[in-house]
C-alpha positions in Angstrom: -173.4 -5.6 127.4 -174.9 -7.0 124.1 -178.3 -8.7 124.3 -179.3 -11.4 121.8 -182.7 -13.0 121.8 -182.5 -16.6 123.1 -183.3 -19.4 120.7 -184.8 -21.2 123.6 -188.4 -20.7 124.6 -188.8 -17.8 127.0 -192.4 -18.8 127.9 -193.3 -19.4 131.5 -193.7 -23.0 132.6 -195.0 -24.4 135.8 -193.1 -27.0 137.8 -196.0 -29.4 137.5 -194.6 -30.1 134.0 -191.7 -32.0 135.7 -194.0 -34.9 136.2 -194.1 -35.6 132.5 -190.3 -35.5 132.1 -188.8 -39.0 131.8 -186.1 -39.8 134.3 -183.8 -40.9 131.5 -183.7 -37.3 130.3 -182.6 -36.0 133.7 -178.9 -36.9 133.4 -175.9 -34.9 134.3 -175.9 -31.4 132.9 -173.2 -31.0 130.3 -170.3 -28.7 131.2 -169.8 -25.7 129.0 -168.3 -22.2 129.0 -171.4 -20.7 127.5 -175.0 -20.1 128.7 -176.6 -22.9 130.6 -179.3 -24.9 128.8 -182.8 -24.3 130.3 -185.8 -26.6 130.2 -188.4 -24.7 132.1 -188.9 -21.1 133.4 -190.9 -20.2 136.5 -191.8 -16.5 136.8 -188.5 -15.4 135.2 -187.6 -14.3 131.7 -184.3 -15.3 130.2 -182.2 -14.1 127.3 -178.7 -15.1 126.0 -176.3 -12.2 126.4 -172.6 -11.3 126.2 -171.8 -10.0 129.6 -168.3 -8.6 130.3 -166.9 -10.5 127.3 -168.6 -13.8 128.1 -171.6 -15.6 126.7 -174.2 -16.1 129.4 -177.8 -16.6 130.3 -179.4 -13.5 131.8 -182.4 -13.9 134.1 -184.8 -11.4 135.6 -188.2 -11.6 137.2 -191.2 -11.2 134.9 -193.0 -7.9 135.1 -195.9 -9.7 136.8 -193.7 -11.4 139.5 -191.7 -8.2 140.1 -195.0 -6.3 140.7 -196.1 -8.9 143.2 -192.8 -8.6 145.1 -192.9 -4.9 145.2 -196.5 -5.1 146.5 -195.3 -7.2 149.4 -195.3 -10.8 148.3 -191.9 -11.3 149.8 -188.7 -12.7 148.5 -187.2 -16.2 148.4 -190.1 -17.3 146.1 -190.0 -20.0 143.4 -188.5 -17.8 140.7 -186.0 -19.8 138.6 -185.0 -21.4 135.4 -184.8 -25.2 135.6 -181.8 -26.8 133.9 -181.3 -30.4 132.7 -180.2 -32.6 135.6 -181.3 -34.9 138.4 -179.6 -34.2 141.7 -179.5 -35.5 145.3 -175.9 -35.3 146.4 -172.8 -34.0 144.6 -171.3 -30.8 143.3 -172.9 -27.9 141.5 -170.7 -25.1 140.1 -171.7 -22.0 138.1 -170.3 -18.6 137.3 -172.6 -15.8 138.5 -172.6 -12.0 138.0 -175.5 -10.1 139.5 -176.5 -6.4 139.2 -179.5 -4.3 140.3 -181.9 -3.6 137.4 -183.7 -0.6 139.1 -187.1 -2.4 139.2 -187.0 -3.7 142.7 -187.7 -2.3 146.2 -185.3 -0.5 148.5 -184.0 -3.8 149.9 -182.9 -5.2 146.5 -179.3 -6.4 146.8 -178.5 -8.3 143.6 -180.0 -11.7 144.5 -178.7 -14.6 142.4 -177.9 -18.3 143.1 -178.7 -21.9 142.7 -181.8 -23.9 143.8 -181.6 -27.6 144.2 -183.6 -30.7 145.3 -186.5 -29.0 143.6 -189.7 -31.2 143.3 -193.1 -31.1 141.8 -194.3 -29.6 145.0 -192.2 -26.5 144.4 -190.3 -27.1 147.6 -186.6 -26.5 147.1 -183.3 -25.5 148.8 -181.1 -22.7 147.6 -177.9 -20.8 148.2 -177.9 -17.3 146.8 -175.7 -14.3 146.7 -176.5 -10.7 147.7 -174.0 -9.1 145.4 -174.4 -5.6 146.9 -173.5 -6.9 150.3 -170.2 -8.3 149.2 -166.9 -7.2 150.7 -165.4 -6.3 147.4 -167.8 -3.5 146.7 -166.4 0.1 146.8 -167.3 1.4 149.3 -168.0 -1.8 151.3 -171.5 -2.3 152.7 -172.3 -1.1 156.2 -173.0 -3.4 159.1 -174.9 -5.7 159.3 -175.1 -6.0 155.5 -171.4 -6.9 155.4 -172.1 -10.3 157.0 -175.1 -11.1 154.8 -173.6 -11.7 151.3 -174.4 -15.4 150.9 -177.6 -17.1 152.2 -179.0 -20.6 152.5 -182.8 -21.0 152.5 -185.4 -23.7 152.0 -188.8 -22.8 150.4 -191.5 -22.4 151.6 -190.9 -22.6 155.4 -187.3 -21.5 156.0 -186.7 -18.2 154.3 -184.0 -15.7 155.3 -186.2 -14.1 157.9 -186.9 -17.5 159.6 -183.2 -18.3 159.8 -182.3 -14.9 161.3 -185.0 -15.4 163.9 -183.8 -18.8 165.1 -180.1 -18.7 164.4 -178.7 -15.3 163.5 -175.5 -15.5 161.5 -175.6 -19.3 161.0 -177.3 -19.5 157.5 -175.8 -16.3 156.1 -172.2 -15.0 156.0 -170.0 -12.4 154.5 -168.3 -13.1 151.1 -165.7 -11.6 148.8 -168.0 -10.6 146.0 -169.2 -7.4 144.3 -172.0 -6.3 142.1 -171.7 -7.0 138.3 -168.5 -9.1 138.8 -168.1 -12.7 137.8 -167.7 -15.1 140.7 -167.5 -18.9 140.7 -170.1 -20.4 143.1 -169.5 -24.0 144.1 -172.0 -26.1 146.2 -170.9 -29.4 147.7 -174.0 -31.3 148.9 -174.0 -34.5 150.9 -177.1 -35.6 152.8 -177.9 -32.8 155.3 -174.5 -31.1 154.8 -173.6 -28.3 152.4 -170.3 -26.4 151.8 -170.5 -23.3 149.7 -167.4 -21.7 148.1 -166.8 -18.5 146.2 -163.8 -18.4 143.9 -162.3 -21.3 145.8 -162.8 -19.9 149.3 -165.3 -21.6 151.6 -167.7 -19.0 152.9 -170.7 -21.0 154.2 -171.4 -24.4 155.8 -174.8 -25.8 156.7 -175.2 -29.0 158.6 -179.0 -29.3 158.7 -180.3 -29.1 155.2 -184.1 -29.3 155.1 -184.7 -31.5 152.1 -182.8 -34.7 151.9 -184.1 -36.0 148.6 -183.5 -36.1 144.8 -184.8 -33.2 142.7 -184.0 -30.7 140.0 -181.5 -27.9 139.8 -182.4 -24.4 138.9 -180.8 -21.0 138.5 -182.5 -18.6 140.9 -183.0 -14.9 140.7 -184.7 -12.4 143.2 -186.2 -9.0 143.5 -184.8 -6.2 141.4 -181.9 -8.2 140.0 -180.5 -9.0 136.6 -178.5 -12.2 137.1 -176.0 -13.7 134.6 -175.0 -17.3 134.6 -172.3 -19.2 132.7 -170.3 -22.4 132.8 -172.7 -24.5 134.8 -171.6 -28.0 135.8 -173.6 -30.6 137.8 -171.8 -33.7 139.1 -174.2 -36.0 140.9 -172.7 -38.5 143.3 -174.2 -41.8 144.4 -174.6 -42.5 148.1 -172.9 -45.6 149.6 -175.1 -48.6 149.0 -177.0 -47.1 146.1 
């Protein structure tokens, strides 16, 4: 893997800055094979890399945020890089490869995914992968990790622990993924419904999304993870009558 310093600002930015962004600038994110463009970073550091022969954007938690999580702040926090785009319903697709960076706790699993419907209040929904729990790892993960490779959450009041408490196995499923391997993550969102696919295979369906609103899209990374992202496309769809 070859690291190259990004030409984009790697400074941290608070989501409150979204309030000053004109709506005219929040159009569909352009498709591209290379690293996704980023407007704002929230407790993550980003660098452009070449990973497994592909140009990508690599994200990790900042040292400060990683220390907070190791001290017990919990996961599923607002740690992401916000990309250009305004989104309510439609399709988000991105290539993801996640690996452990050795800085997280014992429960680090290679957490990487997509946050959406993100607002100034830092509320968001997200679907993320636990790469180390994927069925394609050798050896495969033990039970129950083998059915916990992809997860839906809503921050701040419906994290993975909440979903396991109220509906075990509904908001997380197994998936054919592995650590440090490229996978195509596709999210189809319509109102309260979401269908998530990996490499063309449907692996998770949610019928009661928590945030039915417009918002931003972001690339999300969690504890102890180096996440690589490439070839991001965002295709918003208008609702009937809009």
